[in-house]
C-alpha positions in Angstrom: 0.0 0.1 0.0 2.6 2.3 1.2 5.9 2.0 -0.2 8.1 0.7 2.8 10.7 2.5 4.2 13.9 0.2 3.7 14.3 -2.8 1.4 12.5 -5.5 2.6 16.0 -8.3 1.5 18.9 -5.6 2.0 17.3 -3.4 4.3 19.0 0.0 1.7 16.4 3.3 2.6 14.4 3.3 -0.6 11.5 5.4 0.4 13.0 8.6 -0.5 13.4 7.9 -4.3 9.9 7.2 -4.9 8.4 10.0 -5.2 10.7 11.5 -7.8 11.0 7.6 -9.5 7.1 7.9 -9.5 7.0 11.4 -11.7 9.9 10.2 -13.7 7.8 7.2 -15.0 4.9 9.2 -15.0 6.5 11.5 -17.6 6.9 8.5 -19.8 10.9 7.9 -18.9 12.1 4.3 -18.8 12.1 2.8 -15.8 15.1 0.9 -15.4 16.8 4.1 -16.6 15.2 6.1 -13.6 16.3 3.5 -11.2 19.5 3.3 -12.5 20.1 7.6 -12.2 18.8 7.2 -8.8 21.2 4.6 -7.7 19.5 1.2 -7.2 21.4 -1.0 -8.2 20.8 -3.8 -6.2 17.9 -6.8 -8.0 16.0 -6.4 -4.6 15.6 -2.3 -4.7 14.2 -2.7 -7.8 11.4 -5.4 -7.6 10.7 -3.6 -4.2 9.8 -0.4 -7.0 8.6 -2.5 -10.1 6.1 -4.6 -8.0 4.4 -2.1 -5.4 1.2 -1.2 -6.3 -0.3 2.1 -5.1 -3.8 1.5 -2.9 -3.6 4.0 -0.8 -6.5 5.8 -2.6 -8.6 2.6 -2.8 -8.3 1.6 0.9 -8.8 5.7 2.3 -12.6 5.1 1.0 -13.5 2.6 3.3 -14.5 3.6 7.0 -13.7 2.3 10.0 -16.4 1.2 12.1 
């Protein structure tokens, strides 16, 4: 739902990179090149970004009783 602060596998901090990654990909840049320019070399961190599905807007519609 929300991008994790650290990579689950290696522990590298990655949350601070999400906003720039998402903005640049939405503008049409290649995801692989964006991750390379942000310094994401490890496959575990790259998989974390590529596999992320942003569901916070969907789940925030439901009310807690």
